[in-house]
N, C-alpha and C positions, 0 to 999 in steps of 0.2 A: 252984575251978571257975569258968570264965568263963561268964557269962550274958549273952545278947544279947536285947534286947526291941525288936521292931519296932512301929511305930505309924504312923498317918496314912492307912491304906488306907480304901477306901470305894467308894461308887457315884458315878460322875461321867459326864456326857454326853460323847460324842465331841467332840473339840476343846477340852475342858476341861483343867484342871491339877490335880495332886495333889503334895504333898510328903511323902515317906516319911522317917521318922526311925528310927534304930537307936541305942539306948543300950547301952553296955557296962558291966559290973560291974568291969572292969579298965581300967587306963590304956591308951588306944588307941595310945600311942607304943610299946607293947610288941609291937604287931602290924606285921609287915612288909607285909601286904597286906590290904586290906579291900574288900568289894564287895557288890553286889546281884545276886541271881539271881532267876529266876522260873520257875514251873512251872504250865502250863495243864493242864486235865484231859486225860488221855490222851497227854500229851507229856512228854518228858524235861526235867529242870531245865536251864535255859540261863543263860549269863552275860548280864547286862545292862550292868554297868559296874563298874570297879574303880578304886581309888585306892591308890597305893603310899605307903610311908613318906616318900618324897622328894616327894610331891605329884603325881607323874605319874599320868595317868588314861588309861583305855582304855574304849571303848564298843563294844557290838555294832553291827552295821550298822543294825539297827532303831532303836536308841536314839540313835545319833549325830545330833546336831543338834537333838534334841528333849528329851533328858534331860541333867541335870547332876548329877554326884556331887560331894559336898564333905564336909569333915570339920571338926570343932571339937574340937581336942585338949583344951582347957580343960574342956569339958563331957563329954568321952568320947563324942561323938556322931558318927555318919555320916549323911548325908542323901542323898536322891535326889529332885531336883526333876524332875517329869515334866510336860511341856507338850505341847499338841496331841495329846492321847491319842486312840488308835484302839481299835476293838473288839478287835483282835488283841493289844492290851496287857493284856487281862483275864487275870489269873493270880494265884496266890499269890506274893508277893514275899518273898524271904528275904535276910536280912543275913548276911554271912559275914566273919569276921575270922580271919586266919591268923598264927600264931606259928611261925616257921620252917616246918616241914612239917605242922603240926597245925592243921586248920581247926576253927573253932567256928561253929555255926549258931544262928540264932534260930528261933522257931516259925513265923514267917511272918505276913504281913498280906495280906488279900484286897483286890485291886483289880478292880473291875468297871466296864467302860466300856460304856455303853449307846449305841446308835446312834439 
């Protein structure tokens, strides 16, 4: 069973930065797609950023230019560097890794941005 564990969330002032980390119990080269999603209270879970096995990345409009997703295959880690944070970035951030059509999710890490 694949286990994903997120870390790095916390409270930060608007304009600040945070780096989220996601560790996998399995080799991440087994996953064809990895990403970060977030869910704010009362809202649906939404895509933030993804990174493919070939290294290609995609970002939501909100994240584009401020967030950077990366991976370290040797450490089985995926990261999300978040800069110039805004109040609307406050949410629980979830790591997702997909093997073919099967997604695996972490339990999430809370990010709170204060204005």
